[in-house]
C-alpha positions as CSV (number, residue, x, y, z in Angstrom):
1,M,3.0,-24.5,-15.2
2,N,0.7,-21.9,-16.1
3,N,-2.6,-22.7,-16.8
4,T,-6.5,-21.9,-16.6
5,H,-8.9,-24.9,-16.0
6,T,-12.5,-25.2,-15.9
7,I,-14.7,-28.0,-14.1
8,E,-18.6,-28.3,-14.0
9,V,-20.3,-28.6,-10.5
10,D,-23.9,-29.5,-11.1
11,G,-23.6,-27.5,-14.4
12,I,-22.1,-24.6,-13.3
13,V,-18.6,-23.6,-14.2
14,Q,-15.9,-23.3,-12.0
15,R,-12.6,-21.8,-12.9
16,Y,-9.2,-22.1,-11.3
17,H,-5.7,-21.1,-12.3
18,V,-2.3,-22.9,-11.6
19,F,1.4,-21.1,-11.2
20,G,4.4,-22.3,-10.0
21,Q,5.9,-25.7,-9.1
22,G,6.2,-27.8,-6.0
23,P,3.8,-29.3,-3.5
24,V,0.1,-28.0,-4.3
25,C,-1.3,-25.2,-2.3
26,V,-5.1,-24.2,-3.2
27,A,-5.7,-20.8,-2.3
28,H,-9.1,-19.1,-2.0
29,S,-9.7,-15.4,-2.2
30,G,-12.0,-13.2,-0.1
31,G,-15.0,-10.9,-0.5
32,P,-17.4,-12.7,-1.1
33,G,-17.8,-11.5,-4.5
34,I,-14.2,-10.3,-5.3
35,S,-11.7,-11.0,-7.8
36,W,-9.3,-13.6,-7.3
37,N,-6.0,-12.0,-8.9
38,Y,-5.3,-9.5,-5.9
39,L,-4.3,-12.8,-4.1
40,R,-1.4,-13.6,-6.7
41,M,2.1,-14.8,-4.4
42,P,4.8,-14.8,-7.0
43,L,7.4,-15.7,-4.2
44,L,5.4,-18.7,-3.1
45,E,5.1,-20.0,-6.7
46,E,8.9,-20.3,-6.5
47,H,8.5,-23.1,-4.3
48,L,4.6,-24.5,-4.5
49,T,2.2,-25.2,-7.1
50,M,-0.1,-22.6,-6.3
51,V,-3.8,-23.4,-7.4
52,Y,-6.0,-19.9,-7.2
53,V,-9.9,-20.9,-7.2
54,E,-11.9,-18.2,-9.2
55,P,-14.9,-18.4,-6.6
56,I,-18.4,-18.7,-8.2
57,G,-20.3,-15.4,-8.8
58,T,-17.0,-14.1,-10.1
59,G,-14.9,-13.4,-13.0
60,E,-15.5,-16.0,-15.8
61,S,-16.7,-18.8,-13.0
62,G,-20.5,-19.4,-13.1
63,R,-23.2,-17.7,-11.5
64,L,-26.0,-19.3,-9.2
65,A,-29.5,-18.9,-10.0
66,D,-30.6,-18.1,-6.7
67,P,-28.5,-15.4,-5.2
68,A,-29.3,-16.8,-1.8
69,Q,-27.4,-19.8,-2.4
70,Y,-24.2,-17.6,-2.1
71,V,-23.2,-19.2,1.5
72,L,-20.3,-20.9,3.2
73,S,-21.5,-24.7,2.4
74,T,-21.7,-23.5,-1.3
75,Y,-18.2,-22.3,-1.3
76,V,-16.9,-25.4,0.2
77,R,-18.6,-27.8,-2.1
78,F,-16.9,-25.8,-5.1
79,L,-13.8,-26.0,-3.5
80,H,-13.9,-29.6,-3.0
81,A,-14.7,-30.2,-6.4
82,V,-11.3,-28.2,-7.5
83,I,-9.6,-30.4,-4.9
84,E,-11.1,-33.6,-6.4
85,H,-10.2,-32.6,-9.8
86,L,-6.4,-32.0,-9.0
87,G,-6.4,-35.6,-7.8
88,E,-4.0,-34.8,-4.8
89,P,-4.7,-36.7,-1.8
90,R,-3.8,-34.1,0.3
91,V,-3.1,-30.3,-0.3
92,A,-2.0,-27.1,1.7
93,L,-5.0,-24.7,1.9
94,L,-4.5,-21.0,2.0
95,G,-7.8,-18.9,2.9
96,H,-7.6,-15.1,2.7
97,S,-10.4,-13.0,4.7
98,H,-13.8,-14.7,3.6
99,G,-12.0,-17.4,1.7
100,G,-10.5,-18.0,5.4
101,F,-14.0,-18.8,6.5
102,V,-14.1,-21.1,3.7
103,A,-10.8,-22.8,4.3
104,L,-12.0,-23.4,8.1
105,E,-15.0,-25.0,7.1
106,Y,-13.3,-27.1,4.5
107,A,-10.5,-28.3,6.9
108,L,-13.3,-29.3,9.3
109,A,-15.4,-31.0,7.0
110,H,-12.5,-32.9,4.9
111,P,-9.7,-33.3,7.3
112,D,-8.4,-36.0,5.2
113,R,-7.7,-33.8,2.4
114,V,-5.7,-30.8,4.1
115,G,-1.9,-31.3,4.9
116,G,-1.5,-27.7,6.2
117,L,-3.6,-24.6,6.6
118,I,-2.5,-21.0,6.0
119,L,-5.2,-18.8,7.6
120,H,-4.6,-15.3,6.2
121,D,-6.1,-12.1,7.7
122,T,-9.4,-13.9,8.7
123,S,-11.4,-14.8,11.9
124,P,-13.0,-17.7,13.7
125,V,-16.1,-16.0,14.0
126,T,-18.4,-13.0,12.8
127,G,-21.4,-11.5,14.2
128,P,-22.2,-8.0,15.9
129,D,-19.1,-7.6,17.9
130,F,-16.9,-8.3,14.6
131,W,-18.7,-5.9,12.3
132,Q,-18.9,-3.2,15.1
133,N,-15.1,-3.7,15.8
134,A,-14.4,-3.4,12.0
135,V,-16.4,0.0,11.6
136,A,-14.9,1.5,14.6
137,N,-11.6,0.7,13.1
138,M,-12.2,1.9,9.8
139,T,-13.7,5.1,11.3
140,S,-10.3,5.6,13.3
141,F,-8.4,5.0,10.2
142,V,-10.5,7.7,7.9
143,Q,-9.9,10.1,11.0
144,A,-6.3,9.5,10.9
145,N,-6.0,10.1,7.2
146,Q,-8.0,13.3,6.8
147,G,-6.7,15.1,3.8
148,K,-5.6,12.4,2.1
149,P,-6.9,11.7,-1.7
150,G,-10.3,10.0,-1.8
151,V,-10.3,9.2,2.4
152,E,-13.6,11.1,2.4
153,E,-15.4,8.8,0.3
154,I,-14.3,5.5,2.2
155,M,-17.0,5.3,4.7
156,P,-19.8,6.1,2.6
157,A,-18.6,3.2,0.5
158,F,-17.9,1.0,3.1
159,T,-21.1,1.3,4.9
160,A,-23.4,1.0,1.6
161,N,-25.9,-1.4,1.2
162,H,-23.8,-3.6,-1.3
163,G,-26.4,-6.1,-1.9
164,E,-28.4,-3.1,-3.9
165,L,-25.2,-2.4,-6.0
166,S,-24.8,-3.3,-9.5
167,D,-21.7,-5.1,-10.3
168,A,-20.2,-1.7,-11.6
169,E,-21.0,0.0,-8.5
170,M,-19.8,-2.7,-6.3
171,T,-16.4,-2.5,-8.1
172,R,-16.1,1.2,-7.6
173,A,-16.8,0.7,-4.1
174,V,-14.1,-1.8,-3.5
175,R,-11.7,0.0,-5.2
176,T,-12.7,3.2,-3.2
177,I,-12.5,1.3,0.2
178,L,-9.4,-0.6,-0.6
179,P,-6.9,2.0,0.8
180,G,-8.2,1.3,4.2
181,Y,-7.4,-2.3,3.7
182,L,-3.4,-1.3,3.5
183,A,-1.2,0.1,6.1
184,D,0.2,2.9,4.2
185,Y,-1.5,3.0,0.9
186,W,-0.5,6.7,0.1
187,G,3.3,6.0,1.2
188,R,3.0,3.4,-1.5
189,E,0.6,4.4,-4.0
190,A,2.8,4.0,-7.0
191,E,3.3,0.1,-6.0
192,F,-0.3,-0.3,-4.9
193,A,-2.4,1.9,-7.4
194,P,-2.1,-0.8,-10.3
195,M,-3.7,-3.5,-7.9
196,V,-6.7,-1.2,-7.0
197,E,-7.1,-0.5,-10.3
198,Q,-7.5,-3.8,-11.9
199,M,-9.6,-5.0,-8.7
200,S,-13.2,-6.3,-9.8
201,A,-16.3,-7.2,-7.6
202,W,-19.5,-8.6,-8.4
203,S,-22.8,-7.9,-6.7
204,A,-25.5,-10.4,-5.7
205,P,-28.9,-9.1,-4.3
206,S,-29.8,-10.6,-1.2
207,R,-26.3,-12.3,-1.4
208,G,-27.0,-15.6,0.9
209,Q,-27.6,-15.3,4.6
210,E,-25.9,-18.0,6.7
211,P,-28.0,-20.3,8.3
212,A,-26.4,-19.8,11.7
213,P,-23.9,-17.0,12.7
214,F,-20.3,-18.2,11.4
215,D,-18.5,-19.1,14.8
216,V,-16.2,-22.5,14.9
217,R,-14.1,-21.5,17.6
218,P,-15.8,-24.4,19.8
219,R,-14.4,-26.9,16.8
220,L,-11.0,-25.2,16.3
221,G,-9.3,-27.9,18.5
222,E,-10.3,-30.5,15.9
223,I,-7.6,-29.0,13.6
224,G,-4.6,-31.2,13.6
225,V,-2.5,-30.0,10.8
226,P,0.6,-27.7,10.7
227,T,-1.3,-24.0,10.6
228,L,-0.1,-20.6,10.1
229,I,-2.1,-17.7,11.4
230,A,-1.0,-14.6,9.4
231,V,-2.1,-11.4,10.7
232,G,-1.3,-7.7,9.5
233,A,-1.0,-5.6,12.8
234,H,-3.1,-3.1,11.0
235,D,-5.7,-4.9,9.6
236,F,-8.9,-3.0,10.2
237,I,-11.3,-6.1,9.8
238,C,-9.3,-9.3,10.4
239,G,-6.6,-7.8,12.8
240,P,-4.5,-9.5,15.8
241,K,-8.0,-9.7,17.9
242,W,-9.3,-12.6,15.7
243,G,-6.0,-14.0,14.7
244,R,-5.0,-14.3,18.3
245,S,-8.5,-16.3,18.6
246,L,-7.4,-18.5,15.9
247,A,-4.3,-19.2,17.7
248,D,-5.6,-20.0,20.9
249,G,-7.8,-22.3,19.5
250,I,-5.9,-24.2,17.1
251,P,-3.5,-26.8,18.5
252,G,0.3,-26.0,17.4
253,A,-0.7,-23.2,15.4
254,V,1.9,-20.7,14.2
255,Y,0.9,-17.0,14.8
256,V,2.7,-14.5,12.8
257,E,2.0,-10.9,13.1
258,F,3.3,-8.4,10.3
259,A,3.9,-5.0,11.9
260,N,3.7,-3.2,8.5
261,S,0.7,-4.6,6.9
262,G,-3.1,-4.3,6.6
263,H,-5.3,-7.0,5.5
264,M,-2.9,-8.1,2.9
265,P,0.7,-9.0,4.4
266,H,1.4,-11.0,1.0
267,L,1.5,-7.7,-0.8
268,E,2.7,-5.6,1.9
269,E,5.4,-7.7,3.4
270,P,5.8,-10.5,0.7
271,R,9.3,-11.9,1.6
272,E,8.3,-12.0,5.4
273,F,4.9,-13.7,4.2
274,D,6.7,-16.4,2.1
275,A,9.4,-16.9,4.9
276,A,6.3,-17.7,7.5
277,V,4.6,-20.0,5.0
278,R,7.9,-22.0,4.0
279,K,8.4,-22.4,7.6
280,V,5.0,-24.0,8.6
281,L,4.8,-26.0,5.6
282,A,8.4,-27.3,5.5
């Protein structure tokens, strides 16, 4: 099965893509504002019907008239519309990075629609500590890789005011930063360069400010479905510190740390990632 579908939510187009066969797993990519296709998981598609959401504000999905509305509650609403359209009573839900924030909020808002949860390099909280930790880790990454092609451009792109960038400038910034999201980009450059080159990003000036800091730690105990916490050991932004916080809060959660991965174990260690998902969703 391989189809692209469109629905409308309040007059705004929402696209999603279906690949594979088996029980349904809906995947929400990160960013926000990043193209969905980096999240393709061919091994999972061999035993799951993978439904990849193309988040609003990206690709061929629609744009919001008010950029301030790009907040988690909006992404949750559009995700719910996709799940309703699928007609499945319950689905597995996979959220990567910012998509993990969306998945957590969705699982708490619609527990009856989620049969399993895959929290892929994400966090239960953001805020000053989260961002300071990310900047410190990226700084260490750049220092450790001095002399590698393009490494000197990473910190300026990472710390730029992304809300002031055009779509083309945002795409260039994301492609510049991407080596820092992988444990061994330069050692596997021939493998990863095509993914970097096809990555796209969309900027929204004043992209939505959340009404309150994102922190679902007090509610993690409400999650009662089989849950995988998948974390790259070298992930600079949503690494083991935040993954263990999720695992500590969600009853019965399975925590798997991928020793040779950064922010994208599904690309860096795909067979190990597939095995972990299979075990939890069996």
